N, C-alpha and C positions, 0 to 999 in steps of 0.2 A: 208710372205705370207698375201696375201689380206682378208681381211674380211669376201671378198664373195666364196672364194675356199676352195672347201674342202680337208683336208692332205686325203694323202693315209692311210691307217691304218697300223700296225707293226702285225701282224698276221704271214703274212711269214716272216717276218725278226726276232722274235721270237721265230718262231717254228726251224728255219734252225739253231739260236743259242744254243738251246737247243739239237740241233742234231736230232730233232723229225720226221716221214712220216706225209703224209696228212692224213692217213689211223689211225695213232694213236691219232691225238687229233681230228679225225673224230668219233674214238671211244669212246673218251673219252668223248665228247661234245654230242652225242647222233645224227650224221648226217651220213650223207655220203661224203665219202671222194671227191667226186665234188662237194659238194656244200662247204668244204672247200676253197679247189681249187679256187671256184667263190667269195666268201666272198675276199680271197689275193687280185685278179683283181679287184676287185671294180663292177664286171659283179653282183653280190648279193649284197644288206645290211642285215646284221642280225638283227634280234627281238631286241629289249632292253632285251629279258630274254635270249639269246644266249651269246651278248653281256657281261652281267655277267658272263654265265657259262666261257666263253673264256678267261677271265678278271680273278678271278678263279684262270682258268688253269695255265693260265702264271705268277701269282702273280702278277700280275699291275694291277692299275688302268682301269677302262673302258678309260676314260680322254687323258689315254696314246694310250694304245691299238687303238683307234682311231686313231692314228695321230697325236693329239696336243701334244704340249707341246718340250723338246727338247730329240735329241735323246740320248742315254746309252752314245758315246764317246762323244756328243757336250756337256752333261751333266758333265762329269767328266773331259773336256777341261776345262768348264768355271768355276767346283769349284773348280779344282786346280791354275786357274788363279788368283780367288778372295782368298781364301787360304793364297796362296804364297803373294798378295802384301801386304794386311795385317797383316801378320807376320812382318811386319818391321815398322809399326807403331799401332797397339794395343799390347798392355800389358798385358794383359788378357791372348789371343791368345799363344802370343812370350812365356808366362810365364808355359802353358800346354802343349804346342808344345817340348818344351826345357827338361822338366819334363819327358815327356813320351820318350823321344831319350834319355835322363841318364836311364832309370829304362828300357831298352832294349838293354842297353849296360853295364852291369853293371862290368862287368870283361876288358872292353876298353874303350877308348876316346872315347866319342861319337862324333857324324859330327852333325854341325847342319846347319842350311842355310845360315848362316852368311859365314859359311866357303868355299861357294864357288865363294867370292867376296873379294877384295883386303881389306887392311885396310881401306884404304883413297876413298872408292867408295863410291857415295852419290845413286847409281841407281843398281836396284836389278832386273835385265831384267832374264823373265822366260825361258830359256835355254832349250833343250831335256835333258841336262845332270839336270839341278835341278827338274825337271820335272819327271824325274822317281825319283828320289829321293823321293818326294812329293807320287808319286804313292807306291814307294815300302814300304817307311816305313809306312804309312797311309793307305792305302786300306779300312780298314774296314772300315773310315769314309763315302766311298762311297757308303757301303752297306749299311748303317744303314736308317733307317727309315725318319728320318730327311731330310737327304740328298736326296732322292727318292722323298718326298713331296715337297720340294721345287727346285729343279731343275728339277727333271724329270714329274712332273705335271703340275709346272706354268709358262706361261709365264714371267709373269711381277712379281718381288719379289725382297722386300729388302735385300741388302745383309746382314744387319745385323742381318737378322732372319737366314741365313746358318753360320756366323760365329758364335753367340751365343749356337744353337746346336751342334756347330763343336768345343766348348772348352766341352761342357757338355760330348759329344761323349767321348772325348780325356781323360778327367779326369776320366770317368766310367772306361775307360780301362785301366787306369795307375791302379784305384782302383781293379779290378778284375786280377790284373798282381800280384798286393803285397801283397793278401788274401792270410793268414797264413791258416793250416788245419781246426782250428776250425771256420775262416772267411768263409771258402767251407762249411762247416757242417749248418754253422748258417745262410748263404743264401740257400742252397739246403729245408734246413727241417725248419727253425725256423723263418725267415723274413718275410714271408706272417702274419703266426699267431703274430707274436713280432707288427706290424703295427696293426692288426685290434685287440688289445689287449687294444695299447697308445689310438687308435682312439675311442673305448668302451671308456674309462677312461674319455679321453676329453670330449666327448661330455656328460659323467655325471655330472661332471664340469659344464659345460656351461650352462644346465636343474638342476638340484636336489638341495638338500637341504642341509645344511649340515653334517646332520648326513647321510647321500646316499652319499655322497662324500669321508667322511670319511671311510665308508666301501667298496667306492670303489679303496681306496689308499692301502687297508689292502688286497684287493685282488691283488691288481697287483704286491703290494710288494714281495708278496707270488709264485705270477706268476713266478717274474725274480727271485727269490732265485730257484725255479724250474728248470728253465734256464739255471741259471749258474752252477747248479751243471748235467746238460746232457751235455750240452757243455763243463765243465772239466774234467768228465769222458767219454770223446768220445772220 
């Protein structure tokens, strides 16, 4: 895309993807359906306030809605390619991917990306079969905010940013799948409160005298004992 050529917006693309009529979008934004039609064809330019309303409605950034960055399909294809190639070189990504595949296959032998290639192969082309494997097993990656931020909304970004976020997203997914009932209760009811309590303690340690720090520790220990009781009796 040349610097001077403005891209066509994605209003129609997103509307059709969500199965919405012009009238439904118009009602949600507070304009006439003819106005939405003119926005889609580029015959009329939305005001900044309207762009923001549309981006909130479609749950995308204004930047993406205006036609910049990659399309969803382009982003997914590029993301799969980057992750696939890095899997065979980046040990941290390899470990995260393999751990996740073992986690979702507890009663049967897990299938790994290496299984699609012969033992003596040194090149690992991204065939349609392998691409389907990545999308089928790791679709949650392509729905994550970090994926959208790096691929949908940024034309030029470092692959390392996507890979770091991918490893984090996979490990978080593994943790969620492995949670016990106690872990689920903790996450839903106590996690935010516990984080705040610890931050309060840390703040006291950093700026207070020994007497106040001692009191803060005693209060935090009491809080933890109470938390332990609630979790074990839940």
